[in-house]
C-alpha positions as CSV (number, residue, x, y, z in Angstrom):
1,M,0.0,0.0,0.0
2,Q,2.9,2.3,0.9
3,K,4.5,1.7,-2.5
4,K,1.3,2.6,-4.3
5,T,1.0,5.8,-2.4
6,Q,4.6,6.8,-3.3
7,K,3.9,6.0,-6.9
8,Q,0.7,8.2,-6.8
9,E,2.8,11.0,-5.4
10,E,5.3,10.6,-8.1
11,M,2.5,10.5,-10.7
12,Q,1.0,13.7,-9.3
13,R,4.4,15.4,-9.4
14,L,5.0,14.3,-13.1
15,I,1.4,15.5,-14.0
16,A,2.0,18.9,-12.5
17,R,5.3,19.4,-14.3
18,L,4.0,18.1,-17.7
19,N,0.8,20.2,-17.6
20,E,2.7,23.3,-16.6
21,A,5.1,22.8,-19.5
22,S,2.3,22.0,-21.9
23,D,0.4,25.1,-20.9
24,A,3.4,27.3,-21.7
25,Y,4.2,25.5,-24.9
26,Y,0.6,25.5,-26.3
27,N,-0.2,29.1,-25.4
28,G,2.7,31.1,-26.7
29,R,4.7,31.6,-23.5
30,G,8.3,30.7,-22.7
31,E,9.4,27.1,-23.1
32,L,9.8,25.3,-19.7
33,M,11.4,22.1,-21.0
34,T,12.6,20.6,-24.3
35,D,10.6,18.0,-26.2
36,Y,13.2,15.5,-25.3
37,E,12.6,16.2,-21.5
38,W,8.8,16.2,-21.9
39,D,8.8,12.9,-23.8
40,A,11.0,11.3,-21.1
41,L,8.7,12.5,-18.3
42,F,5.6,11.5,-20.2
43,D,7.0,7.9,-20.7
44,Q,7.8,7.7,-17.0
45,L,4.2,8.7,-16.2
46,K,2.8,6.1,-18.6
47,Q,5.0,3.4,-17.1
48,L,3.7,4.3,-13.6
49,E,0.1,4.3,-14.8
50,E,0.6,0.8,-16.3
51,E,2.2,-0.5,-13.1
52,T,-0.6,0.9,-10.8
53,G,-3.5,0.4,-13.2
54,E,-4.6,4.0,-12.3
55,V,-4.9,7.2,-14.2
56,L,-5.1,10.3,-12.1
57,P,-7.2,13.3,-13.0
58,D,-5.6,15.8,-15.5
59,S,-3.1,13.2,-16.7
60,P,-1.7,14.3,-20.1
61,T,-1.8,10.7,-21.2
62,H,-5.6,11.0,-21.3
63,K,-6.1,14.7,-21.8
64,V,-5.7,17.1,-24.7
65,S,-4.2,20.4,-23.7
66,E,-6.6,23.3,-23.9
67,D,-5.6,26.6,-25.6
68,A,-5.8,29.9,-23.8
69,I,-6.6,31.8,-26.9
70,P,-9.1,34.5,-26.1
71,G,-12.5,34.5,-27.9
72,Q,-15.8,32.7,-28.2
73,K,-15.6,29.0,-27.3
74,E,-17.6,26.6,-29.6
75,R,-18.1,22.9,-29.8
76,H,-16.4,21.0,-32.6
77,E,-18.8,19.3,-35.1
78,Y,-16.4,16.3,-35.0
79,P,-14.1,16.0,-31.9
80,A,-10.5,16.7,-32.7
81,L,-8.9,13.7,-31.0
82,S,-5.2,13.2,-30.6
83,L,-3.1,10.3,-32.0
84,A,-1.3,7.6,-30.1
85,K,2.5,7.9,-30.4
86,T,5.4,5.5,-30.7
87,K,9.2,5.7,-31.4
88,K,9.3,2.1,-32.7
89,E,8.9,1.3,-36.4
90,E,7.6,-2.2,-35.5
91,D,4.6,-0.6,-33.8
92,L,3.6,1.1,-37.0
93,V,3.8,-2.2,-39.0
94,K,1.7,-3.9,-36.4
95,W,-0.9,-1.1,-36.4
96,A,-1.1,-1.1,-40.3
97,E,-2.3,-4.8,-40.4
98,G,-1.0,-5.1,-43.9
99,R,-3.6,-2.5,-45.2
100,P,-2.5,0.4,-47.5
101,I,-1.4,3.4,-45.4
102,W,-0.3,6.9,-46.1
103,I,2.7,8.5,-44.4
104,S,2.8,12.3,-44.0
105,W,4.4,14.9,-41.7
106,K,3.5,15.4,-38.1
107,L,3.6,19.2,-38.4
108,D,4.6,21.0,-35.3
109,G,2.1,23.9,-35.2
110,L,-1.4,24.6,-34.0
111,T,-4.3,22.6,-35.3
112,L,-7.2,24.6,-36.8
113,V,-10.5,23.2,-38.2
114,A,-12.0,25.0,-41.1
115,T,-15.7,24.6,-42.2
116,Y,-17.1,25.5,-45.6
117,D,-20.7,25.7,-46.6
118,N,-22.1,26.5,-50.1
119,G,-18.6,27.4,-51.3
120,R,-17.8,29.9,-48.4
121,L,-15.7,29.7,-45.3
122,T,-18.1,29.8,-42.4
123,R,-15.9,28.9,-39.3
124,V,-12.4,28.4,-38.2
125,L,-11.9,26.8,-34.7
126,T,-8.7,26.1,-32.8
127,R,-8.4,22.5,-31.6
128,G,-8.7,23.6,-28.0
129,G,-9.4,20.6,-25.7
130,G,-10.6,18.4,-28.6
131,D,-14.3,19.0,-28.0
132,I,-14.4,22.7,-27.7
133,G,-12.2,25.3,-29.5
134,T,-11.9,29.0,-29.9
135,N,-13.5,30.7,-32.9
136,I,-10.8,32.7,-34.8
137,T,-12.7,33.1,-38.1
138,H,-11.9,36.8,-38.1
139,L,-8.2,35.9,-38.5
140,A,-8.6,33.6,-41.4
141,G,-7.7,36.2,-44.0
142,A,-4.4,36.7,-42.2
143,I,-3.4,33.1,-42.4
144,S,-2.1,31.8,-45.8
145,G,-3.8,28.7,-47.1
146,I,-7.3,29.3,-45.9
147,P,-9.3,30.6,-48.9
148,G,-12.5,32.5,-48.3
149,T,-14.3,30.8,-51.1
150,I,-14.0,27.5,-53.0
151,K,-15.8,25.9,-55.9
152,E,-17.2,23.0,-53.9
153,K,-20.8,23.9,-52.7
154,G,-21.3,21.1,-50.1
155,H,-20.5,21.0,-46.4
156,L,-16.8,20.5,-45.8
157,V,-14.9,20.1,-42.5
158,I,-11.1,20.2,-42.9
159,R,-8.5,19.8,-40.2
160,G,-5.0,21.3,-40.7
161,E,-2.0,22.7,-39.0
162,A,-1.1,26.4,-38.7
163,V,2.7,26.5,-39.0
164,I,5.5,29.0,-39.5
165,S,8.6,28.1,-41.5
166,Y,12.0,28.1,-39.9
167,A,13.1,30.8,-42.3
168,D,10.1,33.1,-41.4
169,F,10.6,32.4,-37.7
170,E,14.2,33.4,-37.8
171,Q,13.4,36.6,-39.8
172,F,10.7,37.5,-37.3
173,L,13.1,37.2,-34.3
174,M,15.7,39.2,-36.2
175,E,13.2,42.1,-36.8
176,S,11.2,42.2,-33.6
177,D,11.7,42.7,-29.9
178,E,9.6,39.7,-29.0
179,E,11.0,36.4,-27.6
180,Y,9.7,33.0,-28.7
181,A,11.3,29.6,-28.2
182,N,10.3,28.1,-31.5
183,P,8.0,28.5,-34.6
184,R,5.2,26.6,-32.9
185,N,5.3,28.9,-29.9
186,L,5.2,32.0,-32.2
187,A,2.2,30.6,-34.2
188,S,0.2,29.9,-30.9
189,G,1.1,33.4,-29.5
190,S,0.1,35.0,-32.8
191,L,-3.4,33.6,-32.8
192,S,-4.0,35.3,-29.5
193,L,-3.7,38.7,-31.3
194,K,-6.8,40.6,-32.2
195,D,-5.5,42.6,-35.2
196,P,-5.4,40.5,-38.5
197,E,-2.7,42.8,-39.9
198,E,-0.4,42.0,-37.0
199,V,-1.1,38.3,-37.5
200,K,-0.3,38.5,-41.2
201,K,3.2,39.8,-40.3
202,R,3.9,36.4,-38.7
203,K,3.5,34.6,-42.0
204,I,1.5,31.7,-40.7
205,R,0.5,29.0,-43.3
206,W,-2.3,26.5,-42.8
207,I,-1.6,23.0,-44.2
208,P,-4.6,20.6,-44.3
209,F,-3.8,17.1,-43.1
210,T,-7.2,15.5,-43.3
211,L,-10.7,16.0,-44.8
212,V,-12.9,15.2,-41.8
213,H,-16.3,15.5,-43.6
214,T,-17.5,15.8,-47.2
215,E,-20.8,15.1,-48.9
216,N,-19.0,13.4,-51.7
217,D,-18.5,9.6,-51.8
218,L,-14.8,9.6,-51.1
219,T,-13.7,6.6,-49.0
220,S,-9.9,6.9,-49.8
221,W,-7.8,9.2,-47.7
222,G,-5.5,9.8,-50.7
223,A,-8.5,10.7,-52.9
224,R,-9.7,13.1,-50.2
225,M,-6.3,14.9,-50.2
226,D,-6.4,15.1,-54.0
227,F,-9.9,16.5,-53.8
228,L,-8.6,19.2,-51.5
229,Q,-5.7,20.0,-53.8
230,D,-8.1,20.3,-56.8
231,L,-10.1,22.9,-54.7
232,G,-6.9,25.0,-54.4
233,F,-5.7,23.9,-50.9
234,K,-2.1,22.8,-50.4
235,P,-2.4,19.6,-48.3
236,V,0.3,18.0,-46.3
237,E,3.1,16.2,-48.2
238,R,2.2,12.4,-48.4
239,E,3.3,9.0,-49.7
240,L,1.4,5.8,-50.1
241,I,2.7,2.5,-48.7
242,Q,0.7,-0.1,-50.6
243,H,2.0,-3.1,-48.7
244,P,3.3,-2.0,-45.3
245,D,5.8,-4.5,-43.8
246,E,9.0,-4.0,-41.8
247,A,11.1,-3.3,-45.0
248,S,8.7,-0.9,-46.7
249,V,8.0,1.1,-43.5
250,A,11.7,1.3,-42.6
251,D,12.5,2.5,-46.1
252,A,9.8,5.1,-46.1
253,I,10.9,6.5,-42.6
254,A,14.5,6.6,-43.8
255,R,13.4,8.7,-46.9
256,W,11.3,11.1,-44.9
257,T,14.0,11.4,-42.3
258,E,16.5,12.4,-45.0
259,K,14.0,15.2,-46.1
260,V,14.4,16.7,-42.6
261,T,18.2,16.1,-42.1
262,G,19.6,16.1,-45.6
263,I,21.4,13.0,-44.6
264,S,20.9,9.5,-45.9
265,A,19.9,7.1,-43.1
266,G,21.4,4.2,-45.0
267,N,24.6,6.0,-45.7
268,P,25.4,8.8,-43.2
269,E,28.4,9.9,-45.3
270,K,26.0,10.8,-48.2
271,R,24.4,14.2,-47.8
272,S,21.7,15.5,-50.2
273,G,22.7,18.9,-49.1
274,T,19.1,20.2,-48.8
275,R,16.3,19.8,-46.4
276,T,13.2,19.7,-48.6
277,N,10.7,20.4,-45.8
278,P,10.8,24.1,-44.6
279,Y,8.4,23.7,-41.8
280,P,9.0,22.4,-38.2
281,V,7.9,18.8,-37.7
282,D,8.1,16.5,-34.7
283,G,7.6,13.2,-36.4
284,L,5.5,11.4,-39.0
285,V,1.9,10.2,-39.2
286,I,0.5,7.1,-40.8
287,T,-3.1,6.9,-41.8
288,Y,-5.3,4.1,-43.3
289,D,-6.2,4.8,-46.9
290,D,-9.6,3.2,-46.2
291,T,-11.5,6.0,-44.4
292,R,-14.5,3.7,-43.6
293,Y,-12.2,1.2,-41.8
294,A,-10.4,4.0,-40.0
295,A,-13.8,5.2,-38.7
296,T,-14.5,1.8,-37.0
297,G,-11.9,2.3,-34.3
298,S,-12.7,3.0,-30.7
299,V,-11.8,5.9,-28.5
300,T,-9.3,5.4,-25.7
301,G,-8.9,8.4,-23.5
302,H,-8.5,11.1,-26.2
303,H,-7.0,8.8,-28.8
304,A,-9.0,7.5,-31.8
305,T,-7.4,4.1,-32.2
306,R,-7.7,3.9,-36.0
307,A,-7.7,7.5,-37.0
308,G,-3.9,7.5,-37.3
309,Y,-0.6,6.7,-35.6
310,A,2.2,9.1,-34.8
311,F,5.8,8.2,-35.1
312,K,8.4,10.3,-33.2
313,W,12.1,10.0,-33.9
314,Q,14.4,8.7,-31.2
315,D,16.6,11.7,-30.3
316,E,20.3,10.8,-30.4
317,S,22.1,12.5,-27.6
318,A,25.8,13.0,-26.9
319,D,27.8,14.3,-23.9
320,S,30.3,17.1,-24.3
321,V,32.3,19.7,-22.3
322,L,31.6,23.4,-22.6
323,D,34.5,25.4,-24.1
324,H,32.9,28.9,-23.7
325,I,29.8,30.9,-24.1
326,E,29.6,33.1,-27.2
327,W,27.3,36.1,-26.9
328,S,25.8,36.6,-30.4
329,C,24.2,40.0,-31.2
330,A,21.1,40.3,-33.3
331,V,18.6,43.1,-33.9
332,S,17.1,43.2,-30.4
333,T,19.0,40.8,-28.2
334,I,22.4,39.4,-27.3
335,T,21.9,35.6,-27.3
336,P,24.1,33.1,-25.4
337,V,25.4,30.3,-27.6
338,A,27.1,27.3,-26.1
339,V,30.4,26.3,-27.9
340,F,31.5,22.9,-26.8
341,K,33.9,20.1,-27.8
342,P,32.7,18.7,-31.1
343,V,30.3,15.7,-31.0
344,E,28.8,13.5,-33.8
345,L,25.0,13.8,-33.9
346,E,22.7,12.5,-36.7
347,G,25.6,12.1,-39.1
348,T,27.0,15.6,-38.6
349,T,29.6,17.2,-36.3
350,V,28.0,19.6,-33.8
351,Q,29.9,22.1,-31.6
352,R,27.4,25.0,-31.1
353,A,23.9,25.3,-29.7
354,S,21.8,28.4,-29.0
355,L,20.8,28.8,-25.3
356,C,18.1,31.2,-26.3
357,N,18.3,33.6,-23.3
358,I,19.5,34.1,-19.8
359,S,16.4,32.3,-18.3
360,E,17.1,29.2,-20.3
361,C,20.7,29.2,-19.1
362,E,19.5,29.5,-15.5
363,R,16.9,26.7,-16.0
364,L,19.6,24.3,-17.3
365,G,22.2,25.4,-14.8
366,I,24.8,26.5,-17.4
367,G,28.1,27.4,-15.8
368,G,31.5,28.3,-17.1
369,P,34.1,26.5,-19.2
370,G,34.5,22.8,-18.3
371,T,30.7,22.4,-17.6
372,E,29.6,18.9,-18.7
373,L,26.4,18.9,-20.8
374,S,24.2,16.7,-22.9
375,V,23.2,17.7,-26.5
376,I,20.7,16.6,-29.0
377,K,19.5,17.7,-32.5
378,A,15.9,18.5,-31.7
379,N,13.6,17.0,-34.4
380,K,16.8,16.0,-36.3
381,I,17.6,19.7,-37.1
382,I,18.4,22.1,-34.3
383,P,21.3,21.5,-31.9
384,K,20.0,21.9,-28.3
385,V,21.5,21.5,-24.8
386,I,19.0,19.3,-22.9
387,R,20.7,19.1,-19.5
388,V,23.8,19.9,-17.5
389,I,25.6,16.9,-16.1
390,R,28.0,18.8,-13.9
391,M,28.3,22.5,-13.6
392,E,31.8,24.1,-13.5
393,G,32.1,27.7,-12.3
394,A,29.5,30.3,-12.9
395,L,27.9,31.8,-16.0
396,E,29.4,35.2,-16.8
397,I,27.0,37.7,-18.4
398,P,28.9,40.3,-20.3
399,K,28.5,43.9,-19.1
400,A,29.7,45.3,-22.5
401,C,28.3,44.5,-26.0
402,P,30.7,42.2,-27.9
403,V,30.1,44.2,-31.1
404,C,30.3,47.9,-30.1
405,G,31.5,47.8,-26.5
406,A,28.5,49.7,-25.1
407,Q,26.9,48.8,-21.8
408,T,24.4,45.9,-21.7
409,E,21.3,45.6,-19.7
410,I,19.0,42.6,-18.6
411,R,15.3,43.0,-19.4
412,V,12.5,40.9,-18.1
413,N,9.4,40.2,-20.2
414,E,6.3,41.2,-18.3
415,V,4.2,38.3,-19.5
416,S,6.7,35.3,-19.7
417,E,9.2,36.7,-17.1
418,T,11.9,35.7,-19.6
419,K,15.3,37.4,-19.0
420,T,17.1,38.6,-22.1
421,L,20.3,40.6,-22.6
422,H,20.4,43.8,-24.7
423,C,22.9,46.4,-26.0
424,T,22.0,49.9,-24.9
425,N,23.6,51.5,-28.0
426,P,20.9,52.3,-30.6
427,D,23.6,52.7,-33.3
428,C,25.2,49.3,-32.7
429,A,26.1,47.6,-36.0
430,A,24.3,44.4,-34.8
431,K,21.0,46.4,-34.6
432,Q,21.4,47.2,-38.3
433,L,21.1,43.6,-39.3
434,K,17.7,44.2,-41.0
435,K,19.3,46.8,-43.2
436,F,22.2,44.5,-44.2
437,T,19.6,41.7,-44.8
438,R,17.7,44.0,-47.2
439,F,21.0,44.9,-48.9
440,V,21.9,41.3,-49.8
441,S,18.4,40.2,-50.5
442,K,17.0,39.1,-53.9
443,T,15.2,42.4,-54.3
444,G,18.3,44.3,-53.2
445,M,21.8,43.5,-54.5
446,D,21.0,39.8,-54.8
447,I,24.1,38.5,-53.1
448,D,23.4,34.8,-52.9
449,G,24.7,32.7,-50.0
450,I,24.5,35.3,-47.2
451,S,21.6,34.5,-44.9
452,E,20.5,36.6,-41.9
453,Q,22.2,34.1,-39.6
454,T,25.5,34.3,-41.6
455,L,25.3,38.1,-41.6
456,A,24.9,38.1,-37.9
457,R,28.0,36.0,-37.5
458,F,30.0,38.3,-39.8
459,I,28.8,41.4,-37.8
460,N,29.6,39.7,-34.5
461,A,33.1,39.0,-35.8
462,G,33.6,42.7,-36.4
463,W,34.0,42.3,-40.2
464,V,30.9,44.1,-41.3
465,R,30.1,47.6,-40.1
466,E,28.9,49.3,-43.3
467,Y,27.8,48.1,-46.7
468,A,31.2,48.4,-48.4
469,D,32.7,45.9,-45.8
470,L,30.7,43.1,-47.4
471,Y,32.9,43.3,-50.5
472,H,36.0,42.9,-48.2
473,L,34.8,39.6,-46.7
474,P,37.2,37.5,-48.9
475,E,40.0,39.2,-47.0
476,H,38.8,37.1,-44.0
477,R,38.9,33.8,-46.0
478,E,41.0,31.9,-43.5
479,E,38.7,32.6,-40.6
480,I,35.5,32.1,-42.6
481,V,36.4,28.7,-43.9
482,Q,36.9,27.6,-40.3
483,M,33.4,28.6,-39.3
484,E,30.8,25.9,-38.8
485,G,28.7,25.4,-41.9
486,F,31.4,27.0,-44.1
487,G,34.3,25.5,-46.2
488,E,36.3,26.3,-49.2
489,K,33.4,25.7,-51.6
490,S,31.1,28.0,-49.6
491,M,33.8,30.6,-49.5
492,R,34.2,30.4,-53.3
493,N,30.5,30.7,-53.9
494,L,30.3,33.7,-51.6
495,A,33.3,35.4,-53.3
496,D,31.6,34.8,-56.7
497,A,28.3,36.2,-55.6
498,L,30.0,39.3,-54.2
499,E,31.9,39.8,-57.4
500,K,28.7,39.4,-59.5
501,S,26.8,41.9,-57.4
502,R,29.5,44.6,-58.1
503,Q,27.8,45.1,-61.4
504,A,25.0,47.2,-59.9
505,E,21.6,48.2,-61.2
506,P,20.7,51.7,-59.9
507,N,17.1,50.9,-58.8
508,R,18.2,47.8,-56.9
509,L,21.0,49.8,-55.2
510,L,18.8,52.6,-54.2
511,F,16.2,50.2,-52.7
512,S,18.9,48.2,-50.9
513,L,20.1,51.2,-48.9
514,S,17.1,51.0,-46.6
515,I,16.3,54.7,-47.0
516,P,13.1,55.4,-45.0
517,L,10.0,55.5,-47.3
518,C,12.2,54.6,-50.3
519,G,10.8,51.2,-51.4
520,Q,11.1,49.6,-54.8
521,E,8.3,51.7,-56.3
522,V,9.8,55.0,-55.1
523,A,13.3,54.0,-56.3
524,K,12.0,53.4,-59.8
525,L,10.0,56.6,-59.9
526,L,13.1,58.7,-58.8
527,L,15.3,57.0,-61.4
528,T,12.8,57.8,-64.2
529,R,13.7,61.5,-63.7
530,Y,17.3,61.4,-62.5
531,S,20.4,59.4,-63.2
532,L,21.8,57.8,-60.0
533,P,24.8,60.3,-59.8
534,E,22.5,63.2,-60.4
535,L,20.0,62.0,-57.8
536,I,22.8,61.7,-55.2
537,R,24.3,65.1,-56.0
538,T,20.9,66.9,-56.0
539,A,19.9,65.4,-52.7
540,R,23.2,66.4,-51.0
541,E,23.4,69.9,-52.4
542,T,19.8,71.0,-52.1
543,D,18.4,73.2,-49.3
544,N,14.9,72.3,-50.4
545,A,13.7,69.1,-48.7
546,E,10.8,68.9,-51.1
547,V,13.0,69.0,-54.2
548,F,11.7,65.6,-55.5
549,S,8.1,66.0,-54.5
550,M,7.1,67.2,-57.9
551,I,7.6,63.7,-59.3
552,D,4.3,62.0,-59.4
553,G,4.0,59.4,-56.6
554,I,6.8,60.9,-54.4
555,G,5.4,63.8,-52.4
556,P,7.0,66.0,-49.8
557,E,7.4,63.4,-47.1
558,K,9.3,60.9,-49.2
559,S,11.4,63.6,-50.8
560,A,12.3,65.0,-47.3
561,S,13.2,61.5,-46.1
562,L,15.6,60.9,-49.1
563,V,17.2,64.3,-48.7
564,R,17.7,63.8,-45.0
565,W,19.3,60.4,-45.4
566,M,21.6,61.6,-48.2
567,Q,22.8,64.6,-46.2
568,E,23.5,62.6,-43.0
569,E,27.3,62.4,-42.7
570,T,27.5,58.7,-41.8
571,N,25.2,57.7,-44.6
572,A,27.0,59.9,-47.1
573,S,30.4,58.4,-46.1
574,G,29.1,54.9,-46.3
575,L,27.5,55.4,-49.7
576,D,30.7,56.9,-51.1
577,N,32.7,53.9,-49.8
578,L,30.1,51.6,-51.3
579,M,30.2,53.3,-54.7
580,K,33.9,52.7,-54.9
581,E,33.2,48.9,-54.8
582,L,30.6,49.0,-57.6
583,T,30.5,49.4,-61.3
584,F,27.6,50.4,-63.6
585,K,26.7,49.9,-67.2
586,E,27.0,53.2,-69.1
587,E,23.4,53.2,-70.1
588,D,22.3,52.7,-66.5
589,L,23.9,56.0,-65.6
590,A,22.6,57.9,-68.6
591,D,20.1,60.8,-68.2
592,P,16.6,59.2,-68.2
593,N,15.2,62.4,-69.7
594,D,17.4,61.8,-72.8
595,P,15.1,60.0,-75.3
596,A,18.0,58.1,-76.7
597,S,18.9,56.5,-73.4
598,A,17.8,53.0,-72.3
599,A,16.1,54.5,-69.3
600,G,14.3,57.0,-71.5
601,K,13.1,54.2,-73.8
602,A,11.8,52.1,-70.8
603,A,10.0,55.2,-69.5
604,R,8.3,55.7,-72.9
605,E,7.3,52.1,-73.1
606,A,5.8,52.2,-69.6
607,A,3.9,55.4,-70.4
608,A,2.3,53.7,-73.3
609,G,1.6,50.5,-71.4
610,R,-1.8,48.9,-70.8
611,C,-1.8,50.0,-67.1
612,A,-0.6,53.6,-67.7
613,G,-2.2,56.1,-65.4
614,L,-3.8,53.5,-63.2
615,T,-3.2,52.6,-59.5
616,F,-3.8,49.1,-58.2
617,V,-3.9,47.5,-54.8
618,V,-3.2,43.7,-54.8
619,T,-4.4,41.6,-51.8
620,G,-4.7,37.9,-51.1
621,D,-3.1,34.9,-52.9
622,V,-2.4,35.0,-56.7
623,H,-2.7,31.9,-58.9
624,H,-1.5,32.9,-62.4
625,Y,1.6,34.8,-61.3
626,K,4.3,33.3,-59.1
627,N,3.6,35.8,-56.4
628,R,2.3,39.3,-55.9
629,N,5.7,40.8,-56.6
630,E,5.6,39.3,-60.1
631,L,2.2,40.8,-60.7
632,K,3.3,44.1,-59.3
633,A,6.4,44.1,-61.7
634,Y,4.1,43.5,-64.7
635,I,1.8,46.4,-63.7
636,E,4.8,48.8,-63.3
637,S,6.3,47.7,-66.6
638,Q,3.0,48.7,-68.2
639,G,3.0,52.2,-66.6
640,G,0.8,51.5,-63.6
641,K,1.4,52.0,-59.9
642,V,0.9,49.5,-57.1
643,T,0.2,50.8,-53.6
644,S,-0.4,48.9,-50.3
645,A,-3.6,50.7,-49.1
646,V,-6.9,51.4,-50.8
647,S,-7.6,55.1,-51.1
648,G,-9.6,57.5,-53.3
649,S,-6.8,57.4,-55.9
650,T,-7.0,53.6,-56.3
651,S,-8.3,52.5,-59.7
652,F,-8.7,48.8,-59.0
653,L,-8.5,46.4,-56.1
654,I,-7.2,42.9,-57.3
655,N,-8.5,40.2,-55.0
656,N,-9.3,36.6,-56.0
657,D,-11.9,36.5,-53.2
658,V,-14.1,39.3,-54.6
659,T,-16.9,38.6,-52.1
660,S,-14.6,38.8,-49.1
661,T,-15.6,40.9,-46.1
662,S,-11.9,42.0,-45.5
663,G,-11.1,45.5,-44.6
664,K,-9.7,46.3,-48.1
665,N,-12.8,45.0,-49.8
666,Q,-15.1,46.9,-47.5
667,K,-13.2,50.2,-48.1
668,A,-13.1,49.6,-51.8
669,K,-16.9,49.1,-51.9
670,K,-17.4,52.2,-49.7
671,L,-15.3,54.3,-52.1
672,G,-16.9,52.8,-55.2
673,I,-13.6,51.2,-56.4
674,P,-14.0,48.2,-58.7
675,I,-12.9,44.9,-57.1
676,I,-11.6,42.5,-59.8
677,S,-10.2,39.0,-59.7
678,E,-6.9,38.0,-61.2
679,D,-8.7,36.4,-64.2
680,E,-10.5,39.7,-64.8
681,F,-7.2,41.6,-64.6
682,L,-5.7,39.3,-67.3
683,E,-8.7,39.9,-69.5
684,K,-8.5,43.7,-69.2
685,F,-4.8,44.4,-69.0
686,V,-2.7,41.6,-70.5
């Protein structure tokens, strides 16, 4: 009896820890433990429940975590039950029973259920506790992948995952003052916001993973996914295993694992070099193709026994010794990075792992050099310190910024109570990361091979303080090739990309300088009236801040911003240094007012184009063009203008969801501005 009581106390302790961590994880607050730690405690709890034959109230083994997203709570038409999980391939084979199954990603986001009636979106609910979720239909237009209208007129219920790609997550952290542990945490926190425009900035995408209900006679899960795809949705990536046995299931898991790691499971020395899945995943899911058979399963706790089975990778861990803590500066924070003796994990050599913030260091018990620690690659991708084996010395938090030397300060988030380190110098080069990122971007100088993370490392090393410094990076070749993720080939590619970008296009250069209010459209307008040298000279020498305001589409505010930027001493010096690194085609520097020049010819062609004199606003997804930028480029090439907001001067609002009740549609209707679809635009202007 005493033993059982001790086990009950241990179960209660585990339940409290797991539920506290889940609450933080699912509701956009700071991460309290890694997935690795959570899984280990969860397995301990399951083992104790099996030994005692007892499941205590609130046990996460029989409970779906509820979301704390504010809003109206509504009951699901079909309960959003969870899946049983395993880390053993043989369990998947046994579950399949030899029947055809589909394998797909277990996306690591927030489950949303979308309902359509008579071709229109009628409701979007969060998963919530499985039976009841939060109505967030008002945010649907801010989430990519949830169309407002579809061609199918019946009643559809679709379950999918709201996710943020790793690339978009990193960019958000670089450009904001907010702290989130991972993309899933950011997605959850974003759906708590009230303003759709703020949610849109987070770049959330909804990926359907099952069609829960349709009035069509579709009894194949694969056919249902194809049906969704035909309706314009972009369902989860999937693969059919016709005859699931040990060999076929193992082969499939190996292929899908390689998509995450870029490493061949059968041959760790062979690297594909690319991860083909951009979104965070925490495993795989297998599903019966026969949906009628899948529906015959029972419900155990909150698991539907035949609805699907989740597979989670076994995390490979390795022990190492801390060499030092590197404090890496970004736009808003100075982040601690553990640098330790190299270890082999998942077929790669790992010697660095972000520690996120000071709170995470304190939670783990990170000390000084010599501290013994254990490391994994979370979800096969991200190096992560999971525990400290033995602490040596104390963590030293720098009092001076490692980039500029200014004083640092510790700030505490009011909501999550997370401690982060910040540089107090507003002009610190690390805080200009967003500007350097724009400079090297595709729409800027198009310097391939320099990501935001790489830029941050170059800035932290002291090699990049102004734009011209980028062209001197090859001088640091010896140090760069020793950096993790770099080598001789990467260095050659970087040098080639820098050399290629020296042949500059004036409009790209002007946009890449991050001059306030000087976007791509403004840069093009300015260079239709001035050559680049003349524009620079005029802006520097004038005492009239509105000198460029007479150009249609510029106005006094944008003119003053350009003049102010050009006359600021640091900017002027930096631009002069940059211009020494660049070359231009003779025709690109010619007077655009000269009819014989290439710029003059382009201006005449645009003035005579099919969109000449018209102003467009483009919103929502496009289907015929690759993206909205391509559509915008066409309009501008035909003499039209594209603005971001609907106003009295707007000629047309382009929106494939012409019946949408979005803010832009409502304003266009109020002002009497025609709302046209992309198809109608093609008929009128192409």
